[in-house]
N, C-alpha and C positions, 0 to 999 in steps of 0.2 A: 451515604451508601446504605441500601436496604439490607435487612437481615438475610434475605435470600441471596442478595449479591455477595454478602460476606461469606455465606456458605459456599457459593460457587467459586469464589476466589480461593478459599481454603482447599476445596476439592481439586481445583486446577493446580495448586501448588503440590498437592499430594500426587497427582498424576505425573507431574513433571519429573519425578524421580525415576520413572520407568524409561528404558531405552527401547527403540523400535525393534520389533521382532516379527519377521514375515512368515514364519512357519505356521501352517494351518492345521497340522496334526500334532498331537501331544501324547506322551505317555499319560494315560488317565490318572496315574498316581502322582504325577509331577504337577501339583497345583500351582507352584510358584511360576513355572514356565507359562502355564495357561493364563495366569493372572497378569503376567507381564504383557502377553498378547492382547488380552481384553482391555487393559488400561490404555495401551497404545492405540488400539482401534477406537476407543472412545475419544481420545484426543484428536485423532485424524482418521475418520472413517474411510475405509477403502471401498470405493464403489463396486469393486469386483467381488466383494464379500458382503452378502446380505445379512440383515438382522437375524434371520432364521438360523443361519449357520453359526453366527456368533453366539446366539442364544443357546444353541445345542452344545457348543463347547463349554459354556458356563454351567449348564445343567449336568453335563457329563462329569465335569470337575467336582461339582457338589456331590454327585452320586458316589464317586470313588474316594473323595477326600472331604467328607462332611464336616471335619473339624476346622477347615480354613474359613474363618469368618469373612475374610476379604472377598472371597468369591461371591458370597451372598450380596455384599454391598455392590460389587461390580454388576452382577445380574440385575440388581435393583436399578442401577443406572441405565442399563440397557432397556429395561421395561419402562423406565421413566421417559427415556428418549422416544419410545413408541407411544407415549401418552397413556400408558397403563399405570396411572398414578397410584391407585389403590393397591395393585399388585406390587408396585415398587416399594411402597412403604411397609408392606408385609415382609418383604425381603430385607429391608433395613432392620426391622424388628428382629427378624430371624438372625441376622448377623450379630446384633447386639446381645442376643441370648447366648450365642456361642462365645463372643468376646466383647465385653463392655467397652473396649478401647478401639474398636474398628472405626477407622478415621472417616470414611465416606458416610457411613450410616450415622455416626455421631453428628456430623455437620448438617446432614439433611434433616435429622429429627430435632436438632437444636433450633434451626430456623422455624420449623413447624411449632415447636413449644413456645417460642417467643411470640410469634404471630398470634397464636391461640391464647396467649396470656397465662400459660402454665409456667410461671417463673420458678417454682420449686424444681420442676423437671429441667428447665433451662439451666439453672445454676448447677444442678448435679452434672449435667453434660459438659458445661464449661469447666467445671472442676476437673473432670477426667481429661478433657482436651488440653488444659493448661499443664496438667501433670505429665500426661503421656506424650504430648507433642509441643514441648515448650518453644521449639523453633518457629512455630506458627502463631506465637502469642500476639505479635503485632497485627496479624490478619484479623483476629477476633477482638482486638482491643477497641475497635470502632463501635462495638456493641455496648461497651461499658457505660458510656454516658447516657444514651437513650434508655437503657435498662434501669439505671438509677433514677431517672426522671419519673418513672412510673412508681407510685407509692408501694405497690405490692412487689415490684421488682427490687426496690430499695430494701424492703424488709427481708426478702430472701437473700439478697447479696450480703446484707449485714450479718445475717445468721451464718452464712458460709464463711465470711471473713473472720467471725468470732472463733471459729475452730482453728484458726492459725494455719491456713494452707500455705505451702511453700511459695506460692505465686502471689501472696498478699502484697508484698512490697512492690512488685511490678504493677499490680492492679492499681494501687494508690499512686504510683509513679505516672501512670497514664493520665490521671486526673490532674496531677501537679503540672503537667506540661502544657495544659490548655487553660488560658485565663477564663474561658467560659465554663469550665468545670471545677474551678477552685472552690466554689460554694459547696459542691458535693464532697470534695476532699476535706474541707473544714468540718462539715457535718459528720462525715464518717469518722474522722479522728476523734471528735467529741463522743460519739456513740460508742466507739471501741474503747475509749478511755474510761467510760462509765461502767464498762463490763468488768468481770473478774479477770478477763484476758486483756491486760493493759497494753495499749499500743506500744510498740518498740520505739525507743527514743530516736533511732535513725529514721523511722517512718514519719514521726512527728516533725523531725528536723527537715525532712524533704518538703513537707507541706509548708512549714514556716518559711523556708528559703524561697519557695515559689510565691508566697504571699508578699514577702519583702521585695522580691524581684519585680513584682507587678504593682509595687507601691501601695499595697493594702496594709498599711502599718498598724492601724487600729485593730483590724481583724487578726493580724499575726500576733500581736501582743496579748490579745484576749485568749487566743488558742494556747499560747505558751503558759499563761497563768492557769487556765482551766485544766491543763493536762499535767500540772505539777503533782507529784505524789505528796502524801502527808509529810514525809521526811524532807522533801525539797522545799515545801512551804515554810519550814522553819528558817530557811536561809534566804528567803525572798526579800527584796527591797528594791530601791531604784537601781542599785548594783546587786545583781544576783550572786550569791555565794561569795560575798565580799572578803571573807577570811579564808577562802580556798579549802574548806573542810571537805566539800563534795568533790568527787571526781568529775572532770568535764564530761558532759553528755553528748557533745557534738551538735546540740541544738543552738540556733541563734538565740540571743538573750542569755546565753551561758558563756563562760570563759572559753576562748579558743587560744591555744598556744602550742608551740612546737619548737624543737631544737633547731638552731641555725648553725652555720659553720663557725661563727664566733661566739655563740651563746648556748649554754646548756641550762635547761629549765627543769626543776624537780619540785614536786609538791610534798610537803611534810605536814603531817597531822599529829596533834597531841603534843605540842612543844611547851605546854604549861602544866601546872599541877593537876588540874582535873581532866586533862586530855581533850579539851573541847576546842582549843584554838588550833589554827593551822597557819601555814605560810607558803609562799612560793619563792623558791631560792633560784636566783639567776647567777650563774657562774660565767664570767667573761674571760675568754681564753687567749688574750693577747693578740687579737686579730681585729681588723676593722669591722664595725657593726653598722650596717645601713638599715637593716630591718630586724627588729626585736621579735616580731611575731607573737605578740601578746595583746589580745583585744576582747571586747565584748560589745554587742549591740544593746542600746539602752533606749527605753521609751519614757519620755517625760512630759507631763502636762505643764502649762504655763505656770511660772512662779519664780521665786528667788531661791538660789541653791548655793550650797557649799560643797565643792568636791575636795575630798581629803584622802591622803594616803599615809599610812604609818609604815615607816621603812627603817631598816637597819642596813649599814654598809660596812664593808671591811676592805680597806685599801682600794676603794673604787676609783678607777681612773676612766674618765669619759671625755676624751680630748675634743670631740665635736658635739658635746652635750648629750643629755639623757633626760627625758621628760615624759609625763603623762599629758595627753591632749584629748580634748572632747570636741568633736566636730559634728555639726549638723549635716545630715546626709542630703536632704532635699528641701531648700537649696543648699548647695555645698558651701559651708562657711565655718570658720573657727569659732568656737564658743568659749573654751577655757583651756589654760595650760598650766602645768605645775612642773617647774624645773627641779631636777634631782641633783643635789650637790655631790661633789666628789669627796673622797676621804673615808674616814671611819667614824661611825656614830651608832647609837642604839636607840631604837624605838622613837624615832623622830617623826612628828606629824607635820606633813606639808599640806598646804591647802590653797584653794583659790575660790573666790565667790563670783557669781555671774547671775544676770537676769535673763529670764526667758519670757518676754512680754506677751507672747501669744502662742497659739498652737500650730503656727505655720512651720515650726521647726521641732516637732515632737520626736522625730526619729534621730537618734544620736549614735555615734560610734566612738567608743572610748578605747584608746590604744596607747602603748608605749612606743616612743620613737626616738630617733636621733636626727641631728642636722647634717649628717654625713651624706654628701651627694654622690661621690664615687668611692668605691671600696679601696682606698689607698692605705698601704701599710705604714704610712706616715702617722696614722691616727689609730693606734692599737687600743682597744678597750680591755681592761683587766680588772681583777678584784671580784668581790662577791656582794650581792645585794639580796636582802630578804624583804619581801613585801608581806607585812603582817595583816593589813586590811586596806581595802579601798572602799570608800563610802560616798554616797551622795545624800545630802539632807536638805529638806525644804526649810529654809530659814525665814520665810515670809509668812508662815502660819502663826 
């Protein structure tokens, strides 16, 4: 879709809000009634009413109600339909001088700015459109990718995004939805992260999820690493935040966990003398547990590894088993499993070793699970378990 076509679509959407009105005379101070007539006439011109008459209504309305920017825009459309292009754009400019949010004039001049390569002006107008007319965001989102493909357009868009406009998440979301624009989303996330206005974790998470969804595993993991804060980097490893000191950020490659009907999960920080260690406490509530909902995506190069988990338990009962498992995502296959014993014990380290001979299985999913197939109350899970640390170490180096 061309930029002009985008503008026309947006203007058509704008016109659609007006209902037909057949009256040809108006109270000269009732600009709203006149504008409804003009908008309807532009949608479906009435052969019995000529341009000259419609033009006179618009000019009369401007004369008696000069503060209505919409009328200037509608008169601009009338003149544009008569191929009086220069006059039309003078009226669009007049409308914007009265109100910078006048929809018709914004959309017409936006298309002109983009076609003319005035990307600073284009981004200023897009900013106003996205703020003032958010319901039309999808109409203009088709402009985003070609705008960013132009080096000057990219610089201007980045400068605007760095100011943190309220529509920034939606702007990035448009790029995340199309595999052809993921390279732009990746680049923008890095550029925004290098600025003092650090990208929001949920925005980064959206791009990471899109990259993983499209099997761009290497690029996803690089983006995760390059957008870690200095604080986050202290807890990076093959398992990120393995001792649960940091709050979960919602990004892939970080912990994801949530309470389930049979399990309550809470994070505790500072349970040792210097306050630096943490743990994740799982309380089982005497109900069947099919899904523990505790996991993390992991990226691994080829090598020999040891997966370990330091755990404490208090009267833990898991009638259908409880375990950590590490699975390859593509191709889907099991890599390692650690069974968690029932009972009571303190700071017990459980481990499993495995080989990853090549890079065909670099993307992993680590999760806690059970062997319960159906949630039958014949198999209630109860007791408490604390996970002090989960770690992956390369033992082949």
